[in-house]
C-alpha positions as CSV (number, residue, x, y, z in Angstrom):
1,X,0.0,0.0,0.0
2,X,1.4,3.4,-1.0
3,X,0.8,6.1,1.6
4,X,-0.1,9.7,0.8
5,X,2.3,12.4,1.8
6,X,0.3,13.3,4.9
7,X,-0.3,9.7,5.8
8,X,3.5,9.0,5.6
9,X,4.1,12.0,7.9
10,X,1.5,10.8,10.4
11,X,3.1,7.3,10.5
12,X,6.5,8.9,11.1
13,X,5.3,11.1,13.9
14,X,3.1,8.4,15.5
15,X,6.1,6.1,15.7
16,X,7.9,8.7,17.8
17,X,4.8,9.7,19.7
18,X,4.3,6.2,21.0
19,X,7.5,6.6,23.0
20,X,6.1,9.5,25.0
21,X,2.3,9.1,24.7
22,X,-0.1,7.7,27.3
23,X,-2.4,5.0,25.8
24,X,-6.1,5.6,25.8
25,X,-8.4,3.4,27.8
26,X,-10.5,2.6,24.8
27,X,-8.3,3.2,21.8
28,X,-4.9,1.9,23.1
29,X,-2.2,3.6,20.8
30,X,-4.6,4.1,17.8
31,X,-3.7,7.7,17.3
32,X,-6.1,7.9,14.4
33,X,-8.9,7.7,17.0
34,X,-7.8,10.0,19.7
35,X,-5.4,12.9,20.5
36,X,-2.9,11.5,22.9
37,X,-1.8,12.9,26.2
38,X,1.9,12.7,26.7
39,X,4.8,13.0,29.1
40,X,5.3,16.7,29.8
41,X,1.8,17.8,28.8
42,X,1.3,19.6,32.1
43,X,4.5,21.6,31.5
44,X,3.2,22.6,28.1
45,X,-0.2,23.5,29.6
46,X,1.5,25.6,32.2
47,X,3.3,27.6,29.5
48,X,0.0,28.2,27.8
49,X,-1.7,29.2,31.1
50,X,1.1,31.9,31.5
51,X,0.0,33.5,28.2
52,X,-2.0,36.8,28.4
53,X,-5.1,34.9,27.4
54,X,-5.9,31.2,27.1
55,X,-8.7,28.7,26.8
56,X,-8.5,24.9,27.2
57,X,-8.1,21.6,25.5
58,X,-6.8,19.0,28.0
59,X,-8.5,18.1,31.3
60,X,-5.8,20.0,33.2
61,X,-6.3,23.2,31.1
62,X,-10.1,23.0,31.4
63,X,-9.9,22.8,35.2
64,X,-7.5,25.7,35.4
65,X,-9.6,27.8,33.1
66,X,-12.7,27.2,35.3
67,X,-10.7,28.1,38.3
68,X,-9.8,31.4,36.6
69,X,-13.5,32.2,36.2
70,X,-13.5,31.7,32.4
71,X,-16.3,29.9,30.5
72,X,-15.3,26.9,28.4
73,X,-17.0,25.9,25.2
74,X,-16.2,22.3,24.3
75,X,-17.4,19.6,21.9
76,X,-18.0,16.0,22.7
77,X,-16.0,13.2,21.0
78,X,-16.4,13.5,17.3
79,X,-18.9,16.3,17.9
80,X,-21.6,13.6,17.9
81,X,-23.4,15.1,21.0
82,X,-22.7,18.6,20.0
83,X,-21.3,21.6,22.0
84,X,-21.3,21.9,25.8
85,X,-20.7,25.0,27.9
86,X,-18.9,24.9,31.3
87,X,-19.7,28.0,33.3
88,X,-17.8,28.4,36.5
89,X,-20.5,30.7,37.8
90,X,-23.0,27.8,38.0
91,X,-20.7,24.8,38.6
92,X,-19.6,24.2,42.2
93,X,-15.8,24.6,42.5
94,X,-15.4,21.1,43.9
95,X,-16.8,19.8,40.7
96,X,-14.4,21.7,38.4
97,X,-12.1,18.7,37.9
98,X,-15.0,16.3,37.2
99,X,-16.5,18.8,34.8
100,X,-13.2,18.9,33.0
101,X,-13.4,15.3,31.9
102,X,-15.2,14.1,28.8
103,X,-17.6,12.1,30.9
104,X,-18.1,14.7,33.6
105,X,-18.8,17.6,31.3
106,X,-22.1,16.0,30.1
107,X,-23.2,15.5,33.7
108,X,-22.2,19.0,35.0
109,X,-22.2,21.2,31.9
110,X,-24.9,22.7,29.7
111,X,-25.6,21.3,26.3
112,X,-25.9,24.2,23.9
113,X,-27.2,24.3,20.3
114,X,-25.7,26.6,17.7
115,X,-28.7,28.8,18.0
116,X,-28.2,29.0,21.8
117,X,-24.5,29.8,21.3
118,X,-25.4,32.7,19.0
119,X,-28.2,33.9,21.4
120,X,-25.8,33.8,24.4
121,X,-23.5,36.2,22.5
122,X,-20.5,34.0,23.3
123,X,-17.2,35.3,22.0
124,X,-14.3,32.8,21.9
125,X,-11.0,34.6,22.4
126,X,-8.8,31.5,22.5
127,X,-9.1,28.1,20.8
128,X,-6.8,25.3,21.8
129,X,-6.4,21.9,20.2
130,X,-4.2,18.8,20.4
131,X,-3.1,17.3,17.1
132,X,-1.2,14.5,15.6
133,X,1.6,16.7,14.4
134,X,2.2,20.3,13.4
135,X,4.9,22.2,11.4
136,X,6.6,25.4,12.3
137,X,4.1,27.4,10.2
138,X,1.2,26.2,12.4
139,X,-0.2,23.8,9.8
140,X,-1.6,20.8,11.6
141,X,-1.6,17.1,10.7
142,X,-4.5,15.8,12.7
143,X,-6.2,12.4,12.8
144,X,-7.4,13.1,9.3
145,X,-11.1,13.7,10.1
146,X,-11.0,17.5,10.4
147,X,-13.1,17.9,13.5
148,X,-11.3,21.0,14.7
149,X,-11.7,22.6,11.3
150,X,-15.4,21.8,11.5
151,X,-15.6,23.4,15.0
152,X,-13.9,26.5,13.7
153,X,-16.1,26.7,10.6
154,X,-19.3,26.4,12.6
155,X,-18.2,29.0,15.1
156,X,-16.9,31.3,12.4
157,X,-20.3,31.1,10.6
158,X,-21.9,32.1,13.9
159,X,-19.4,35.0,14.3
160,X,-18.2,33.6,17.6
161,X,-14.6,33.3,16.3
162,X,-12.8,35.7,14.0
163,X,-9.6,35.8,12.0
164,X,-7.8,37.4,14.9
165,X,-8.9,34.7,17.4
166,X,-5.8,33.1,18.9
167,X,-5.6,29.4,18.0
168,X,-3.1,27.3,19.8
169,X,-1.8,23.7,19.6
170,X,-0.5,21.9,22.7
171,X,1.9,19.1,21.6
172,X,5.0,17.2,22.4
173,X,8.3,18.4,20.9
174,X,8.5,15.3,18.7
175,X,5.2,16.4,17.1
176,X,6.7,19.7,15.7
177,X,8.1,19.2,12.2
178,X,10.1,21.1,9.7
179,X,7.9,19.7,6.9
180,X,6.6,22.3,4.5
181,X,2.9,22.2,3.6
182,X,0.4,24.5,2.0
183,X,-2.8,24.6,4.0
184,X,-6.1,23.7,2.4
185,X,-8.8,26.5,2.2
186,X,-10.6,25.0,5.2
187,X,-7.5,24.3,7.4
188,X,-7.4,26.0,10.7
189,X,-3.8,27.1,11.2
190,X,-2.4,27.6,14.7
191,X,-0.7,30.9,15.5
192,X,0.7,29.5,18.7
193,X,2.5,26.1,19.3
194,X,3.2,25.1,22.9
195,X,5.4,22.1,23.9
196,X,6.9,21.1,27.3
197,X,10.1,23.1,26.4
198,X,9.1,26.0,24.2
199,X,6.4,28.3,22.7
200,X,6.5,29.0,18.9
201,X,4.6,31.8,17.2
202,X,4.1,31.2,13.4
203,X,4.2,34.6,11.8
204,X,2.0,34.0,8.7
205,X,-0.8,31.9,10.2
206,X,-4.1,32.8,8.6
207,X,-7.5,31.4,9.6
208,X,-10.1,30.1,7.0
209,X,-13.1,32.3,6.2
210,X,-15.0,29.8,4.1
211,X,-17.4,28.2,6.7
212,X,-18.4,24.6,6.1
213,X,-17.6,23.3,2.7
214,X,-20.5,20.8,2.5
215,X,-19.2,19.0,-0.5
216,X,-15.9,18.2,1.4
217,X,-17.6,16.4,4.3
218,X,-16.7,12.7,4.9
219,X,-19.4,10.2,4.2
220,X,-21.7,9.9,7.2
221,X,-20.6,13.1,8.9
222,X,-23.8,15.0,8.3
223,X,-25.8,12.1,9.7
224,X,-23.5,11.7,12.8
225,X,-23.0,15.4,13.8
226,X,-26.2,17.2,14.9
227,X,-24.6,20.7,14.9
228,X,-23.9,20.2,11.2
229,X,-27.6,19.3,10.6
230,X,-28.6,22.4,12.6
231,X,-26.2,24.7,10.6
232,X,-27.4,23.3,7.3
233,X,-31.0,24.0,8.3
234,X,-30.1,27.6,9.4
235,X,-28.3,28.3,6.1
236,X,-31.3,26.9,4.1
237,X,-33.7,29.1,6.1
238,X,-31.5,32.1,5.5
239,X,-31.4,31.4,1.8
240,X,-35.2,31.1,1.7
241,X,-35.6,34.4,3.5
242,X,-33.3,36.1,1.0
243,X,-35.1,34.6,-2.0
244,X,-38.5,35.7,-0.6
245,X,-37.5,39.3,-0.1
């Protein structure tokens, strides 16, 4: 089997990542199914927490963000159960750690539709992601499904994120590559890369402005991801309103 360029890079990085990554309880070392935690991730998170503004991606970061009194907007695995809001004003402090886990957030947090996100007038100032690998220009090599790009596109369509919204990747040093790549139109490029030992700021990182490219969705995504269904209905309703004027 001949691997594509990106697939070959992922295979190379995942071989190195296995030396420092913690296995997942369900997916073992199948890095195509989850973003791995790794040795030194807390040191990387601490670097990010020291930045002037920050949000969260790992459990540790989510907990620290709640402790700082900042709301966290997060998606469930594969976005299949949509977006959830963690609000430290309504969550008891002793539950912050539990709320920061993927299981706990659905017990303690608030499920929010795209319409509710828009009506709450949420403005996301900082987006953070893990990823399979990333180059020095902030171009990510994720699991290959594009979930973070979908999240960006949906929130951008709602005007919750903007081109000047800080987007950061928290990774191990072995995941940062010199490989040159040209991002796709829909690729969400990171303008901050944080590892256990350093923080990199790609100079030319530009965020996409295209929203969801419906024709580029993987087979089954629209059926599996309710927020995509909601956004499609919203866009169709908007088109009908325009055509009726």
